[in-house]
C-alpha positions, 0 to 999 in steps of 0.5 A: 585349411580346408572348411568342413561343412555339415549338411543336414534335414532336421526336425525342429526337435533335432532329429535327422534320421530317415529323412529320404525314406530309409527302412527301419525308422518309423518316421522314414521319409518325413522330409517329402511326406510331412511337408509340401514340396517347395523347390526353393528350399532346395536351392542350397543343396544344388550350391553345395555340390558346386561349392564343395570339393569333396564328400565326407560320410560315415560308414552307415550313410556311405553304404546307403548312398554307395548303391544309389547315388553313382546312377543319380544325375542330380548328384553328378558333381558329387559322383565326380568329386573325392569321397572319403568314408570314416569306419573302424570296420569297413573292410574296403570301399564299394567299387560302384562308388570308390572312396578313401577309407578314414579310420579316425577323426584324427585322419579327418583333421589331417584331410582338413589340413591338406590342400583343397576346397571345402568338404561336405558331410551329408547324413552320417549322424554318428560322424557329425557328432564325433566331428562337432566334438572334436571341433572340427565342424566349421559350418552347418548348412541346416534345412528345418522342417516344421515337424517334431519327430520325438525319438530318432537319431539327432544331429547334435551330441549329448556330450557334456561340453563347453558352450559353442557359439554359432553365427548365422550368416544366412536363413531364409523361411519357405512357403512350406515352413522349411527354414534354411539356417547357415551357422558358422562355428565360431572359434 
């Protein structure tokens, strides 16, 4: 079975919205505006590209990334790997950044059963919550920024469900206060 990895920039209070400057969120761009840059903190992002074999996105993230990521040299490995977008409303993929459209979490479960290596989920707050609630997430790669953002889309669901235990398998604190936290989901 393929491993499903949710990777996110997140505030201490669990907000993941608008880290790179997306319009419409009052704290948009908080990852580079609020915290001094330390290249070492982003080592895991390069490793994710080389260790994953497919990219899975929700519709909103896909539509935001499709016009930009194909031209970014730092995402060359992501641009070369298979991409999947989960959406019930997307009519077709973006020809600039082709992807296979999946219609449900059940389709993601079937993808996990297919041949291949790890699948990375970037951004995609709504999808990440749905995948976690369905028990499909195997690992979290989190860069936790030392900020409190208050309102905003959160990484984790507020669904009333049984406790899910995690195992911390990797962690580091950087000079700017960012914490890398890598958790495996216990089954």
